[in-house]
C-alpha angles and dihedrals in degrees: 000000000000112000090181092074104110120220119218117301121257114282096036092077134031118264091247090054094046093046090051092050093050092046092051090051091051093046090052092048091051090050092052090047091052093049092053091048089051092053091049090052089050090053092050092053094053119107114268094014097131092107094056100040096091091055093043091049092049091053091047089051091052089050093050089050089051091049090054090051091053091050088049091055090049094049096045104035110029129075113251124216097264094045091047094052091053096045131074094242091173091078124079115270098260095120118107085236091068097040089114088075087073089067095051101083090058093041091051092047090053092044089049093051092049095044092049090052093050093044093050090050089051092049092047089050092047094050092042127050094343096047094073089060091068095048 
C-alpha cells in the first residue's frame, strides 16, 4: 500500500467524497500496520527467538507510534459523524471549517515516507534473521 498517493485536491470533489477517500486510505494503512505487528508477534513467539526479540520489539514500537500518528490524522483532519451530519458535505471544501484538508497532502506524503521506511525495515528483518524462524 502506498499512503503517499495523493487523492484529488480540495475543490475537485465534494467534502463527503474527499473525507471518504482519506478515511479509506487511513483504514488501509492501519490494517497493514496491524498485519506487520502480528507478524512481529509471531516471530517473537517462535522457539529460540530470544536474540531477535529486541529488534522485533523496536519495530513493533515504531509501528505502534505510526498507528497513533494515523489515528491523530484521522481525529484532527477528517470529518467525524456528528460534524458530517451537521455540515453540507456535498459542496466543495472551500469552507473555513474544512481548511484542514489543505494540510492533508503534505501529511500523507510524510506518513507515506515514514510508513515505507518502517515497512521496509520490517520486511528486511523478516527476510533476514527472523525469516529463518518461519521455515
